[in-house]
GUROGU-475386 format. One line per field, with one value per residue: residue number from 1; residue in three letters; chain; y, x, z of N, C-alpha, C in turn. Coordinates in nm, 2 decimals, decimal comma, m for minus. Atoms other than C-alpha are relative to their C-alpha. Example, Ala and Ser with C-alpha at 12.3 -4.5 7.8 and 13.67 -1.06 7.14 Angstrom:
2
i (1; 2) .
aa (ALA; SER) .
ch (A; A) .
n_Y (m0,12; m0,11) .
n_X (0,09; m0,09) .
n_Z (0,00; 0,00) .
ca_Y (m0,45; m0,11) .
ca_X (1,23; 1,37) .
ca_Z (0,78; 0,71) .
c_Y (0,12; 0,11) .
c_X (0,09; m0,08) .
c_Z (0,00; 0,08) .
end
This chain:
117
i (1; 2; 3; 4; 5; 6; 7; 8; 9; 10; 11; 12; 13; 14; 15; 16; 17; 18; 19; 20; 21; 22; 23; 24; 25; 26; 27; 28; 29; 30; 31; 32; 33; 34; 35; 36; 37; 38; 39; 40; 41; 42; 43; 44; 45; 46; 47; 48; 49; 50; 51; 52; 53; 54; 55; 56; 57; 58; 59; 60; 61; 62; 63; 64; 65; 66; 67; 68; 69; 70; 71; 72; 73; 74; 75; 76; 77; 78; 79; 80; 81; 82; 83; 84; 85; 86; 87; 88; 89; 90; 91; 92; 93; 94; 95; 96; 97; 98; 99; 100; 101; 102; 103; 104; 105; 106; 107; 108; 109; 110; 111; 112; 113; 114; 115; 116; 117) .
aa (VAL; VAL; GLU; GLY; PHE; LYS; ASP; GLU; ALA; VAL; ASN; ALA; ILE; HIS; HIS; VAL; ARG; TRP; ILE; PRO; ALA; TRP; GLY; GLU; SER; ARG; ILE; GLU; SER; MET; VAL; LYS; ASP; ARG; ALA; ASP; TRP; CYS; ILE; SER; ARG; GLN; ARG; THR; TRP; GLY; VAL; PRO; ILE; PRO; ILE; PHE; TYR; CYS; ALA; ASP; CYS; LYS; LYS; THR; ILE; ILE; SER; LYS; LYS; ALA; ILE; ASP; ARG; ILE; ALA; VAL; LEU; PHE; GLU; LYS; GLU; GLY; SER; ASN; ALA; TRP; TYR; LYS; TYR; SER; PRO; ARG; GLU; MET; ILE; GLY; ASP; LEU; ALA; VAL; CYS; ASP; ALA; CYS; GLY; SER; THR; ASP; LEU; GLU; LYS; GLU; THR; ASP; ILE; MET; ASP; VAL; TRP; PHE; ASP) .
ch (A; A; A; A; A; A; A; A; A; A; A; A; A; A; A; A; A; A; A; A; A; A; A; A; A; A; A; A; A; A; A; A; A; A; A; A; A; A; A; A; A; A; A; A; A; A; A; A; A; A; A; A; A; A; A; A; A; A; A; A; A; A; A; A; A; A; A; A; A; A; A; A; A; A; A; A; A; A; A; A; A; A; A; A; A; A; A; A; A; A; A; A; A; A; A; A; A; A; A; A; A; A; A; A; A; A; A; A; A; A; A; A; A; A; A; A; A) .
n_Y (m0,03; 0,05; 0,04; 0,14; 0,03; m0,12; 0,00; 0,07; m0,09; m0,11; 0,07; 0,04; m0,12; m0,02; 0,10; m0,03; m0,10; m0,11; m0,09; m0,07; 0,05; m0,06; 0,08; 0,09; m0,08; m0,05; 0,13; 0,04; m0,08; 0,02; 0,13; m0,02; m0,10; 0,05; 0,10; 0,09; 0,00; 0,09; 0,05; 0,05; m0,06; 0,09; m0,08; 0,05; m0,10; m0,04; 0,06; 0,14; 0,06; 0,07; 0,13; 0,10; 0,13; 0,11; 0,05; 0,14; 0,05; m0,13; m0,06; m0,13; m0,03; m0,14; m0,01; m0,13; m0,02; m0,01; m0,14; m0,09; 0,00; m0,06; m0,16; m0,07; 0,00; m0,11; m0,13; m0,03; 0,01; m0,02; 0,12; 0,08; 0,10; 0,13; 0,05; 0,01; 0,10; 0,12; 0,01; 0,02; m0,13; m0,11; 0,04; 0,09; 0,13; 0,01; 0,05; 0,14; 0,04; 0,08; 0,13; 0,11; m0,03; m0,04; m0,13; m0,06; m0,08; m0,09; m0,12; m0,05; m0,08; m0,12; m0,12; m0,06; m0,11; m0,13; m0,09; 0,02; m0,06) .
n_X (m0,03; m0,15; m0,02; m0,05; m0,15; m0,08; m0,09; m0,11; m0,08; m0,08; m0,11; m0,11; m0,07; m0,11; m0,11; m0,05; m0,11; 0,05; m0,11; m0,06; 0,06; 0,11; 0,11; 0,07; 0,11; 0,10; 0,09; 0,08; 0,11; 0,11; 0,06; 0,08; 0,11; 0,08; 0,12; m0,01; m0,13; m0,03; m0,15; m0,06; 0,01; 0,00; 0,03; m0,09; m0,10; m0,05; m0,14; 0,01; m0,08; m0,11; m0,01; 0,04; 0,05; m0,03; 0,14; 0,01; 0,01; 0,07; m0,09; m0,01; m0,13; m0,04; m0,15; m0,04; m0,05; 0,11; 0,07; m0,09; 0,00; 0,14; m0,02; m0,07; 0,09; 0,10; m0,05; 0,00; 0,12; 0,12; 0,06; 0,08; m0,09; 0,06; 0,11; m0,03; m0,10; 0,01; m0,10; m0,13; m0,06; m0,04; m0,12; m0,09; m0,03; 0,06; 0,13; 0,00; 0,03; m0,10; 0,06; 0,03; m0,07; 0,08; m0,02; 0,14; 0,03; 0,11; m0,02; 0,09; 0,10; 0,03; m0,09; m0,03; 0,09; m0,01; m0,10; m0,14; 0,01) .
n_Z (m0,14; m0,03; m0,15; m0,01; 0,01; 0,00; m0,10; 0,06; 0,10; m0,06; m0,07; 0,12; 0,04; m0,09; 0,03; 0,14; 0,00; 0,08; 0,06; m0,12; m0,13; m0,03; 0,07; m0,08; m0,07; 0,10; 0,05; m0,12; m0,02; 0,10; m0,02; m0,11; 0,04; 0,11; m0,02; 0,11; 0,05; 0,10; m0,03; 0,11; 0,12; 0,12; 0,11; 0,10; 0,02; m0,13; m0,02; m0,03; m0,11; 0,08; m0,05; 0,09; m0,04; 0,09; 0,05; m0,04; m0,14; m0,07; m0,09; 0,03; 0,05; m0,03; m0,04; 0,02; 0,13; 0,08; m0,02; 0,04; 0,14; 0,02; m0,04; 0,12; 0,12; m0,03; 0,00; 0,13; 0,07; m0,07; m0,07; 0,09; 0,06; m0,07; 0,07; 0,14; 0,02; m0,07; m0,12; 0,05; 0,06; m0,11; m0,10; 0,06; m0,05; m0,14; 0,02; m0,01; m0,13; m0,06; m0,06; 0,09; 0,13; 0,10; 0,04; 0,02; m0,11; 0,01; m0,07; m0,10; 0,08; m0,07; 0,01; m0,12; m0,03; 0,07; m0,08; 0,07; 0,13) .
ca_Y (0,34; 0,29; 0,23; m0,15; m0,09; 0,27; 0,19; m0,08; 0,18; 0,44; 0,19; 0,07; 0,42; 0,42; 0,11; 0,28; 0,47; 0,81; 1,02; 1,31; 1,23; 1,50; 1,27; 1,05; 1,31; 1,44; 1,09; 1,01; 1,31; 1,25; 0,89; 0,97; 1,24; 1,03; 0,87; 0,73; 0,63; 0,48; 0,24; 0,13; 0,27; 0,07; 0,33; 0,28; 0,59; 0,72; 0,61; 0,25; 0,02; m0,12; m0,49; m0,80; m1,14; m1,47; m1,59; m1,95; m1,98; m1,62; m1,53; m1,16; m1,02; m0,70; m0,59; m0,27; m0,32; m0,36; m0,05; 0,14; 0,04; 0,14; 0,48; 0,55; 0,46; 0,69; 0,97; 0,95; 0,87; 0,92; 0,68; 0,59; 0,38; 0,11; 0,08; 0,08; m0,18; m0,54; m0,65; m0,77; m0,44; m0,25; m0,46; m0,68; m0,98; m0,92; m1,03; m1,38; m1,56; m1,67; m1,93; m2,12; m1,96; m1,85; m1,54; m1,49; m1,20; m0,99; m0,63; m0,50; m0,33; m0,10; 0,24; 0,44; 0,66; 0,99; 1,15; 1,01; 1,17) .
ca_X (m2,01; m1,65; m1,74; m1,66; m1,30; m1,21; m1,04; m0,83; m0,74; m0,63; m0,42; m0,25; m0,16; 0,08; 0,26; 0,37; 0,69; 0,56; 0,78; 0,74; 0,66; 0,39; 0,18; 0,09; m0,11; m0,27; m0,40; m0,50; m0,72; m0,89; m0,95; m1,09; m1,32; m1,47; m1,82; m1,80; m1,48; m1,40; m1,11; m1,04; m1,00; m1,11; m1,08; m0,93; m0,72; m0,49; m0,16; m0,12; 0,00; 0,33; 0,25; 0,23; 0,06; 0,18; m0,11; m0,02; 0,05; m0,11; 0,20; 0,25; 0,55; 0,71; 1,07; 1,25; 1,43; 1,10; 0,95; 1,26; 1,24; 0,86; 0,96; 1,20; 0,94; 0,69; 0,93; 0,98; 0,63; 0,39; 0,19; m0,03; 0,27; 0,11; m0,18; 0,02; 0,30; 0,31; 0,49; 0,78; 0,82; 0,82; 1,05; 1,22; 1,41; 1,24; 0,91; 0,93; 0,78; 1,04; 0,81; 0,72; 0,92; 0,63; 0,67; 0,28; 0,23; m0,08; m0,07; m0,24; m0,57; m0,63; m0,48; m0,33; m0,56; m0,64; m0,40; m0,10; m0,24) .
ca_Z (1,25; 1,38; 1,76; 1,71; 1,63; 1,70; 2,04; 1,86; 1,59; 1,84; 2,03; 1,69; 1,63; 1,93; 1,79; 1,47; 1,41; 1,28; 1,04; 1,11; 1,48; 1,50; 1,26; 1,55; 1,75; 1,42; 1,30; 1,67; 1,70; 1,36; 1,44; 1,79; 1,64; 1,37; 1,38; 1,04; 0,87; 0,54; 0,60; 0,24; m0,10; m0,40; m0,67; m1,02; m0,98; m0,70; m0,54; m0,57; m0,29; m0,44; m0,34; m0,56; m0,52; m0,65; m0,87; m0,78; m0,42; m0,31; m0,12; m0,08; m0,28; m0,14; m0,09; m0,05; m0,38; m0,56; m0,40; m0,48; m0,85; m0,85; m0,69; m0,98; m1,23; m1,05; m1,04; m1,41; m1,53; m1,24; m1,04; m1,34; m1,45; m1,21; m1,43; m1,76; m1,70; m1,60; m1,26; m1,47; m1,66; m1,33; m1,12; m1,36; m1,22; m0,87; m1,02; m0,90; m0,60; m0,36; m0,22; m0,52; m0,81; m1,01; m1,22; m1,25; m1,02; m0,97; m0,87; m0,55; m0,67; m0,37; m0,34; m0,05; 0,14; m0,01; 0,26; 0,03; m0,29) .
c_Y (m0,07; m0,03; m0,15; m0,01; 0,13; m0,01; m0,08; 0,09; 0,09; m0,07; m0,04; 0,11; 0,02; m0,12; 0,02; 0,10; 0,11; 0,09; 0,10; m0,05; 0,07; m0,07; m0,07; 0,06; 0,05; m0,12; m0,04; 0,09; m0,02; m0,13; 0,00; 0,07; m0,05; m0,09; m0,10; 0,02; m0,09; m0,05; m0,05; 0,08; m0,10; 0,08; m0,05; 0,11; 0,03; m0,06; m0,13; m0,05; m0,09; m0,15; m0,09; m0,12; m0,10; m0,07; m0,16; m0,04; 0,12; 0,06; 0,15; 0,03; 0,14; 0,01; 0,16; 0,03; 0,02; 0,15; 0,11; 0,01; 0,06; 0,15; 0,07; 0,01; 0,11; 0,13; 0,03; 0,01; 0,02; m0,13; m0,09; m0,11; m0,14; m0,07; m0,05; m0,12; m0,12; 0,00; m0,02; 0,12; 0,10; m0,04; m0,10; m0,14; m0,03; m0,05; m0,15; m0,04; m0,08; m0,12; m0,12; 0,01; 0,04; 0,14; 0,07; 0,07; 0,09; 0,12; 0,03; 0,10; 0,11; 0,10; 0,05; 0,09; 0,13; 0,10; m0,01; 0,07; 0,14) .
c_X (0,12; 0,01; 0,05; 0,14; 0,07; 0,10; 0,12; 0,10; 0,09; 0,12; 0,10; 0,08; 0,14; 0,10; 0,06; 0,10; m0,04; 0,11; m0,09; m0,08; m0,13; m0,13; m0,08; m0,12; m0,10; m0,09; m0,08; m0,11; m0,10; m0,07; m0,10; m0,13; m0,10; m0,12; m0,02; 0,14; 0,01; 0,14; 0,07; m0,02; 0,00; m0,04; 0,09; 0,10; 0,07; 0,15; 0,00; 0,08; 0,09; 0,01; m0,04; m0,04; 0,03; m0,14; m0,01; 0,00; m0,06; 0,09; 0,03; 0,14; 0,03; 0,14; 0,04; 0,05; m0,11; m0,07; 0,09; 0,00; m0,14; 0,01; 0,07; m0,08; m0,09; 0,06; 0,02; m0,13; m0,14; m0,07; m0,09; 0,08; m0,04; m0,10; 0,04; 0,09; m0,03; 0,11; 0,15; 0,06; 0,03; 0,11; 0,09; 0,02; m0,05; m0,15; 0,00; m0,03; 0,11; m0,04; m0,01; 0,08; m0,07; 0,03; m0,14; m0,04; m0,12; 0,03; m0,12; m0,10; m0,05; 0,10; 0,03; m0,11; 0,02; 0,10; 0,13; m0,01; 0,07) .
c_Z (0,05; 0,16; 0,02; 0,00; 0,03; 0,11; m0,05; m0,09; 0,07; 0,07; m0,10; m0,03; 0,08; m0,03; m0,14; 0,01; m0,10; m0,05; m0,08; 0,13; 0,03; m0,08; 0,08; 0,07; m0,10; m0,04; 0,13; 0,02; m0,11; 0,02; 0,12; m0,03; m0,09; 0,04; m0,11; m0,07; m0,11; 0,01; m0,12; m0,12; m0,12; m0,13; m0,12; m0,03; 0,15; 0,01; 0,03; 0,12; m0,07; 0,05; m0,11; 0,06; m0,08; m0,03; 0,03; 0,14; 0,09; 0,09; m0,04; m0,04; 0,02; 0,06; m0,02; m0,14; m0,11; 0,01; m0,06; m0,16; m0,05; 0,03; m0,11; m0,12; 0,02; m0,02; m0,15; m0,08; 0,08; 0,05; m0,10; m0,08; 0,06; m0,08; m0,15; m0,01; 0,10; 0,13; m0,07; m0,06; 0,11; 0,09; m0,05; 0,07; 0,14; m0,02; m0,01; 0,15; 0,06; 0,08; m0,10; m0,15; m0,12; m0,05; m0,04; 0,11; m0,04; 0,09; 0,10; m0,08; 0,09; m0,01; 0,15; 0,03; m0,06; 0,06; m0,07; m0,14; m0,02) .
end
């Protein structure tokens, strides 16, 4: 049941820049009208969230350059490339933690909501 956080979720919708703009009213009506709502996806298939984590200091590793490299890879091979390649193979020299210098990165395991599929 989503009653415990539905109002917060609807309020948060108004603090996001929506592209296209009509997406705001569409998602707002979907959130308002749902009694039950799966808020996360932990499947072993789907569109991955292009984020890495430092295995040593746990810092989140994300940048526009890294996402752009992953996008090019996905255009060539599809999103299953996420499961095929290591962080180093996907983003090359960007596969380093800027906080501690570690190159031991872990991939995000959750996927985008099915609306992105």
